[in-house]
C-alpha positions as CSV (number, residue, x, y, z in Angstrom):
1,M,-15.0,-66.4,-195.8
2,G,-16.9,-66.2,-199.1
3,D,-16.5,-62.8,-200.7
4,F,-18.4,-63.1,-204.0
5,G,-18.0,-59.6,-205.4
6,T,-20.8,-57.4,-206.4
7,V,-22.0,-58.5,-209.7
8,V,-22.8,-62.4,-209.5
9,T,-24.2,-63.8,-212.7
10,A,-26.9,-66.4,-212.5
11,M,-25.7,-68.1,-215.6
12,I,-27.9,-69.8,-218.3
13,T,-27.2,-73.5,-219.2
14,P,-26.6,-73.8,-223.0
15,F,-28.1,-76.9,-224.9
16,K,-27.5,-78.4,-228.2
17,T,-30.2,-79.0,-230.7
18,D,-30.6,-82.4,-229.4
19,G,-31.4,-81.1,-226.1
20,S,-28.0,-82.2,-224.4
21,V,-25.9,-79.8,-222.4
22,N,-23.5,-77.8,-224.5
23,Y,-20.5,-77.8,-222.3
24,D,-18.3,-76.0,-224.9
25,V,-20.5,-73.0,-225.1
26,A,-21.0,-73.0,-221.3
27,A,-17.3,-72.6,-221.0
28,K,-17.0,-69.9,-223.6
29,L,-19.8,-67.9,-222.1
30,A,-18.6,-68.2,-218.7
31,A,-15.1,-66.8,-219.8
32,H,-16.9,-64.0,-221.6
33,L,-19.0,-63.1,-218.6
34,C,-15.9,-62.9,-216.5
35,D,-14.3,-60.5,-218.9
36,N,-17.3,-58.4,-218.8
37,G,-18.1,-57.3,-215.3
38,T,-18.9,-60.7,-213.5
39,D,-17.2,-61.3,-210.3
40,S,-18.8,-64.8,-209.6
41,L,-21.0,-67.3,-211.4
42,V,-23.9,-69.1,-210.0
43,V,-23.9,-72.4,-212.1
44,C,-27.2,-74.5,-212.1
45,G,-29.4,-71.9,-210.3
46,T,-32.9,-71.0,-211.4
47,T,-31.5,-69.3,-214.5
48,G,-29.5,-72.4,-215.3
49,E,-32.6,-74.5,-215.5
50,S,-31.6,-76.6,-212.5
51,P,-35.1,-78.2,-212.1
52,T,-34.6,-80.1,-215.4
53,L,-30.8,-81.0,-215.2
54,S,-29.6,-84.2,-213.8
55,W,-27.1,-84.2,-211.0
56,D,-24.3,-85.6,-213.2
57,E,-25.1,-82.7,-215.8
58,E,-24.7,-80.3,-212.8
59,Y,-21.5,-81.8,-211.6
60,Q,-19.9,-81.8,-215.1
61,L,-21.0,-78.0,-215.6
62,F,-19.3,-77.2,-212.1
63,T,-16.1,-78.9,-213.4
64,E,-16.0,-77.4,-216.9
65,I,-16.8,-73.9,-215.7
66,L,-14.3,-74.0,-212.9
67,Q,-11.6,-74.7,-215.5
68,A,-12.9,-72.1,-217.9
69,V,-12.7,-69.3,-215.2
70,A,-9.8,-70.4,-213.1
71,G,-8.3,-67.3,-211.5
72,K,-10.7,-64.9,-213.0
73,A,-14.0,-65.6,-211.0
74,K,-15.7,-67.8,-208.4
75,V,-18.1,-70.5,-209.0
76,I,-21.1,-70.8,-206.7
77,A,-22.9,-74.2,-207.2
78,G,-26.6,-74.4,-207.2
79,C,-27.0,-77.5,-204.9
80,G,-30.3,-76.7,-203.3
81,S,-33.1,-79.3,-203.1
82,N,-36.6,-79.9,-201.2
83,S,-34.8,-82.8,-199.7
84,T,-32.3,-81.9,-197.0
85,K,-30.5,-85.2,-197.5
86,E,-30.2,-84.7,-201.3
87,A,-29.1,-81.1,-200.7
88,I,-26.2,-82.3,-198.4
89,A,-24.9,-85.0,-200.8
90,A,-24.9,-82.6,-203.7
91,T,-23.2,-79.9,-201.8
92,Q,-20.5,-82.4,-200.5
93,K,-19.9,-83.6,-204.1
94,A,-19.8,-79.9,-205.3
95,A,-17.2,-79.2,-202.6
96,R,-15.1,-82.0,-203.6
97,I,-15.1,-80.8,-207.2
98,G,-13.7,-77.4,-206.0
99,V,-16.5,-74.9,-206.1
100,H,-16.1,-71.7,-204.2
101,G,-19.6,-71.6,-202.6
102,S,-23.0,-73.0,-202.7
103,L,-26.4,-71.4,-203.2
104,Q,-29.1,-73.2,-201.3
105,V,-32.8,-72.4,-202.3
106,V,-35.6,-72.4,-199.9
107,P,-37.1,-75.9,-200.3
108,Y,-39.9,-75.9,-202.7
109,Y,-43.5,-77.5,-203.0
110,N,-43.2,-78.9,-199.3
111,K,-43.6,-75.6,-197.7
112,P,-41.5,-76.1,-194.5
113,P,-42.3,-74.1,-191.4
114,Q,-39.6,-71.6,-190.4
115,E,-38.1,-74.1,-187.7
116,G,-37.8,-76.7,-190.5
117,L,-36.1,-74.1,-192.8
118,Y,-33.6,-73.1,-190.0
119,H,-32.7,-76.8,-189.6
120,H,-32.6,-77.6,-193.3
121,F,-29.9,-74.9,-193.9
122,Q,-28.1,-75.6,-190.5
123,S,-27.8,-79.2,-191.6
124,I,-26.3,-78.4,-195.0
125,A,-23.9,-75.9,-193.4
126,K,-22.8,-78.3,-190.8
127,A,-22.1,-81.1,-193.4
128,C,-19.9,-78.6,-195.4
129,P,-18.3,-76.4,-192.8
130,D,-15.5,-75.3,-195.0
131,L,-17.8,-74.0,-198.1
132,P,-19.5,-70.7,-198.0
133,M,-23.2,-70.7,-198.4
134,L,-25.6,-68.2,-199.9
135,L,-29.3,-68.6,-198.8
136,Y,-31.6,-68.1,-201.6
137,N,-35.2,-66.7,-200.9
138,V,-37.5,-66.7,-203.7
139,P,-41.1,-67.3,-202.5
140,G,-42.6,-66.7,-206.0
141,R,-41.1,-70.0,-207.0
142,T,-40.8,-71.9,-203.8
143,G,-44.2,-71.2,-202.2
144,Q,-42.6,-70.4,-198.9
145,N,-40.8,-67.1,-197.5
146,L,-37.8,-67.4,-195.4
147,S,-38.5,-64.9,-192.7
148,P,-36.0,-62.3,-191.6
149,E,-36.1,-63.7,-188.0
150,T,-35.0,-67.2,-189.5
151,V,-32.2,-65.5,-191.6
152,V,-30.9,-63.7,-188.5
153,R,-30.5,-67.0,-186.8
154,L,-28.8,-68.6,-189.8
155,A,-26.5,-65.6,-190.1
156,E,-25.0,-66.8,-186.8
157,I,-23.5,-69.9,-188.5
158,D,-20.0,-69.2,-189.7
159,N,-20.2,-70.5,-193.2
160,I,-23.8,-69.0,-194.0
161,V,-22.3,-65.8,-195.4
162,G,-25.2,-64.1,-197.1
163,I,-28.5,-64.3,-198.9
164,K,-29.8,-63.9,-202.4
165,E,-33.2,-61.9,-201.5
166,A,-35.7,-62.4,-204.3
167,S,-38.9,-61.8,-202.4
168,G,-39.3,-58.4,-204.1
169,N,-39.9,-57.0,-200.6
170,I,-37.6,-54.1,-199.8
171,D,-38.9,-53.9,-196.2
172,Q,-37.7,-57.5,-195.8
173,S,-34.3,-56.7,-197.0
174,S,-34.2,-53.6,-194.6
175,E,-35.2,-55.9,-191.7
176,I,-32.5,-58.4,-192.6
177,R,-29.9,-55.7,-192.9
178,R,-31.0,-54.3,-189.5
179,L,-30.7,-57.4,-187.6
180,T,-27.6,-59.0,-189.2
181,P,-23.9,-58.4,-188.7
182,K,-22.4,-56.1,-191.5
183,E,-20.4,-58.9,-192.8
184,F,-23.4,-60.7,-193.7
185,Q,-23.9,-60.2,-197.4
186,I,-27.4,-59.3,-199.0
187,Y,-27.7,-59.6,-202.8
188,A,-30.6,-58.5,-204.7
189,G,-32.2,-61.3,-206.6
190,D,-34.1,-58.9,-209.0
191,D,-32.2,-56.7,-211.4
192,S,-34.7,-53.9,-211.2
193,L,-34.2,-53.7,-207.3
194,T,-30.4,-53.8,-207.2
195,L,-30.1,-49.9,-206.8
196,P,-32.9,-49.5,-204.3
197,L,-31.4,-52.6,-202.1
198,L,-27.9,-50.9,-202.3
199,A,-29.6,-48.0,-200.5
200,V,-30.6,-50.2,-197.7
201,G,-27.5,-52.0,-197.3
202,A,-27.2,-54.9,-199.9
203,K,-23.8,-55.6,-201.5
204,G,-24.7,-56.3,-205.0
205,V,-26.8,-58.6,-207.2
206,V,-27.2,-62.0,-208.4
207,S,-28.2,-60.9,-211.9
208,V,-29.7,-62.1,-215.0
209,A,-29.2,-58.9,-216.9
210,S,-25.4,-59.2,-216.5
211,H,-25.3,-61.8,-219.3
212,L,-25.7,-58.6,-221.3
213,V,-24.7,-55.5,-219.3
214,G,-22.3,-56.7,-216.5
215,N,-19.9,-53.8,-217.0
216,Q,-22.8,-51.3,-216.7
217,L,-24.0,-53.0,-213.5
218,Q,-20.5,-52.8,-212.1
219,Q,-20.3,-49.1,-213.0
220,M,-23.8,-48.6,-211.3
221,I,-22.7,-50.2,-207.9
222,Q,-19.3,-48.5,-208.0
223,A,-20.8,-45.1,-208.6
224,F,-23.3,-45.6,-205.8
225,N,-20.6,-46.8,-203.4
226,M,-18.6,-43.6,-204.3
227,G,-21.5,-41.4,-203.5
228,K,-22.2,-40.5,-207.2
229,I,-25.9,-41.3,-206.6
230,Q,-27.1,-39.4,-209.8
231,I,-24.8,-41.4,-211.9
232,A,-25.9,-44.6,-210.4
233,T,-29.7,-43.5,-210.9
234,D,-29.1,-42.7,-214.5
235,I,-27.6,-46.1,-215.2
236,H,-30.3,-47.8,-213.4
237,L,-33.0,-45.9,-215.4
238,S,-31.2,-46.6,-218.7
239,L,-31.2,-50.2,-218.0
240,F,-34.6,-50.5,-216.4
241,P,-36.4,-51.3,-219.8
242,L,-34.0,-54.2,-220.3
243,F,-34.6,-55.5,-216.7
244,K,-38.2,-55.7,-217.3
245,A,-38.0,-57.2,-220.7
246,L,-36.0,-60.0,-219.4
247,F,-38.9,-61.0,-217.4
248,L,-41.7,-60.8,-219.9
249,N,-41.9,-64.5,-219.7
250,T,-40.5,-66.9,-217.3
251,N,-36.8,-66.7,-216.7
252,P,-34.5,-67.9,-218.4
253,I,-36.7,-67.9,-221.7
254,P,-36.1,-64.2,-222.5
255,V,-32.4,-64.0,-221.6
256,K,-31.7,-67.0,-223.8
257,Q,-33.5,-65.3,-226.6
258,A,-31.5,-62.1,-226.0
259,L,-28.3,-64.3,-226.2
260,K,-29.3,-65.7,-229.4
261,L,-29.7,-62.3,-230.7
262,Q,-26.1,-61.6,-229.9
263,G,-25.2,-64.7,-231.8
264,W,-24.7,-67.2,-228.9
265,E,-25.7,-70.7,-229.8
266,V,-27.3,-71.3,-226.4
267,G,-30.2,-73.4,-227.7
268,S,-33.7,-73.7,-226.4
269,T,-35.0,-74.1,-222.8
270,R,-35.8,-77.7,-221.8
271,L,-39.5,-78.8,-221.4
272,P,-41.8,-77.7,-219.6
273,L,-40.3,-74.3,-220.5
274,W,-41.0,-73.2,-224.0
275,E,-39.8,-70.6,-226.6
276,A,-40.5,-67.0,-226.2
277,E,-43.5,-65.8,-228.1
278,P,-42.8,-63.6,-231.3
279,E,-44.2,-60.4,-229.6
280,I,-41.8,-60.9,-226.6
281,C,-38.7,-61.5,-229.0
282,Q,-39.8,-58.3,-230.8
283,K,-40.0,-56.2,-227.6
284,L,-36.7,-57.6,-226.4
285,E,-35.0,-56.9,-229.7
286,V,-36.3,-53.2,-229.6
287,V,-34.9,-52.8,-226.0
288,M,-31.5,-54.3,-227.0
289,E,-31.2,-52.1,-230.2
290,K,-31.7,-49.0,-228.0
291,L,-29.0,-50.0,-225.7
292,S,-26.7,-50.9,-228.6
293,L,-26.5,-54.6,-227.5
294,I,-27.2,-55.9,-230.9
């Protein structure tokens, strides 16, 4: 249940000049990503600016992108909430729309204890037993870490199939890998840690950089899996400046700027996010030029 491949793109949400969602560009971008290294798409995650999307906008994005990538890639719906009841309702509706999985972020702001986190995710999984779920641990945004011990307990639930591990802590990923069945999928949540986490048993990455270098990320992971470690390392090091440039400001501000540099009409971010500063735009442009991305 729930094989999402190795390169999962955490997709941006394009906006029009009036601030409304640009569903046409979203569909075109999704199809483009699928043709350039992406196995699955996370729609309405952090990179998709989910905090400022309405549920109706999110459901329409799920629908439009499912149609755009039908038969090419899987769609994972960002349905998480800091309200368990709300997360269940959203996940059930996304399942009815036909998504292939859900991404469930650790509840933010209310800082639940580990037992609360366990029952939160368990309740969502139980309410949608036929929909594969990826846990999403990103303590830098949520204010709470999902401990390896809690992940191990959750991995025993049939439709909780993996985790996007974005704590930046390689030891934590090692501990999760050590204690969970090999079928449980660990995805790097930071592009710059993809190769290191592959070395401790991760399957792939939920990526921001794959908007620009999805094929190269696939090549890196395939080289690693074939034992061609030097080739994988060379790709990682060549892309490393891009990985860092895409986080010179809060994600997804830089990646939207990068897509604009390539000619995509993705619009601005929604408030309270803001435009990238000129010096960041300049640094990003230099990195992209060196990689022949513009």
